[in-house]
C-alpha positions as a printed NumPy array, in Angstrom:
array([[ 74.118,  20.291,  18.792],
       [ 73.684,  16.721,  18.664],
       [ 75.823,  14.519,  16.168],
       [ 73.832,  11.599,  14.313],
       [ 75.706,  10.455,  11.075],
       [ 73.338,   8.398,  10.162],
       [ 70.262,   7.483,   7.304],
       [ 67.296,   8.95 ,   8.214],
       [ 63.367,   8.757,   6.821],
       [ 63.091,  11.353,   4.299],
       [ 60.618,  13.332,   6.164],
       [ 62.788,  13.63 ,   9.182],
       [ 64.471,  16.742,   8.407],
       [ 60.933,  18.555,   8.109],
       [ 60.116,  17.197,  11.496],
       [ 63.213,  18.428,  12.882],
       [ 62.276,  21.733,  11.639],
       [ 58.761,  22.055,  12.885],
       [ 60.339,  21.622,  16.366],
       [ 62.246,  24.584,  15.934],
       [ 65.897,  23.176,  15.189],
       [ 67.789,  22.995,  12.233],
       [ 68.929,  19.91 ,  10.608],
       [ 72.043,  19.694,   8.48 ],
       [ 71.927,  16.905,   5.953],
       [ 73.739,  15.679,   3.073],
       [ 72.52 ,  13.802,  -0.06 ],
       [ 74.656,  10.738,  -0.542],
       [ 76.3  ,   9.124,  -3.649],
       [ 74.405,   6.03 ,  -5.069],
       [ 77.614,   4.015,  -3.559],
       [ 77.631,   5.813,   0.185],
       [ 73.454,   5.335,   0.027],
       [ 73.987,   1.779,  -0.225],
       [ 76.804,   1.589,   2.648],
       [ 74.254,   3.557,   4.732],
       [ 71.569,   1.265,   3.835],
       [ 73.371,  -1.608,   5.258],
       [ 74.332,  -0.193,   8.306],
       [ 70.868,   1.159,   9.144],
       [ 69.815,  -2.622,   8.502],
       [ 72.325,  -3.334,  11.15 ],
       [ 71.116,  -0.646,  13.179],
       [ 67.245,  -1.859,  12.902],
       [ 68.085,  -5.43 ,  13.202],
       [ 70.059,  -4.898,  16.461],
       [ 66.81 ,  -2.936,  17.594],
       [ 64.449,  -5.787,  16.34 ],
       [ 66.26 ,  -8.036,  18.492],
       [ 65.166,  -6.129,  21.995],
       [ 61.748,  -4.998,  20.899],
       [ 58.587,  -6.642,  22.526],
       [ 54.817,  -6.129,  21.899],
       [ 53.811,  -3.43 ,  19.587],
       [ 57.574,  -2.176,  19.266],
       [ 58.41 ,  -5.499,  17.678],
       [ 55.939,  -4.756,  15.221],
       [ 57.537,  -1.338,  14.489],
       [ 61.228,  -2.329,  14.239],
       [ 60.017,  -5.203,  11.834],
       [ 58.254,  -2.325,   9.898],
       [ 61.728,  -0.5  ,   9.917],
       [ 63.766,  -3.466,   9.052],
       [ 61.352,  -4.06 ,   6.204],
       [ 61.495,  -0.284,   5.073],
       [ 65.508,  -0.547,   4.861],
       [ 65.061,  -4.06 ,   2.899],
       [ 62.736,  -2.426,   0.405],
       [ 64.913,   0.754,  -0.205],
       [ 67.76 ,  -1.558,  -0.492],
       [ 66.255,  -3.529,  -3.315],
       [ 64.57 ,  -0.247,  -4.805],
       [ 68.141,   0.912,  -5.078],
       [ 69.92 ,  -2.325,  -6.456],
       [ 66.732,  -2.203,  -9.108],
       [ 65.05 ,  -5.259,  -7.296],
       [ 61.536,  -5.265,  -6.901],
       [ 59.69 ,  -6.344,  -3.886],
       [ 57.651,  -9.313,  -5.933],
       [ 61.444, -10.41 ,  -6.713],
       [ 62.465, -10.728,  -3.408],
       [ 58.91 , -12.788,  -2.404],
       [ 59.069, -14.863,  -5.295],
       [ 62.958, -15.881,  -4.555],
       [ 62.015, -16.396,  -1.069],
       [ 59.273, -19.119,  -2.246],
       [ 61.678, -20.88 ,  -4.763],
       [ 64.141, -21.195,  -2.037],
       [ 61.24 , -22.061,   0.469],
       [ 60.406, -24.973,  -1.833],
       [ 63.705, -25.674,  -2.596],
       [ 65.447, -25.682,   0.823],
       [ 62.669, -25.563,   3.273],
       [ 61.417, -22.489,   5.392],
       [ 61.998, -21.746,   8.828],
       [ 58.7  , -22.963,  10.303],
       [ 59.811, -26.137,  12.17 ],
       [ 62.279, -24.421,  14.557],
       [ 64.993, -26.631,  13.617],
       [ 68.677, -25.661,  15.061],
       [ 71.715, -27.383,  13.49 ],
       [ 73.677, -28.33 ,  16.684],
       [ 76.435, -30.271,  14.619],
       [ 76.928, -32.537,  11.717],
       [ 78.798, -35.837,  12.722],
       [ 80.879, -37.607,  10.24 ],
       [ 79.877, -40.729,   8.377],
       [ 80.771, -43.594,  10.373]])
């Protein structure tokens, strides 16, 4: 027996059953689902930081799916997120210039 205690994609229990094993799953309450999604975001982001090559795209897709699920759970569309990101990009800039703020000195 292997214990996981984490949110999994919807088809994972069927995949486990197809392998001849028996998964035990629970359906989370909305509050627990949100908490599990946030934990999953941390997990997937950690995996993204160490991924390279094709795995980078896979992990990026996993992060995107978690973000999409968080948005859906909160009643926010992906289009709303893109629109907000565009607005912030115009107002505050993007991250394209690779600027790394080291410090801010007080005025002389």
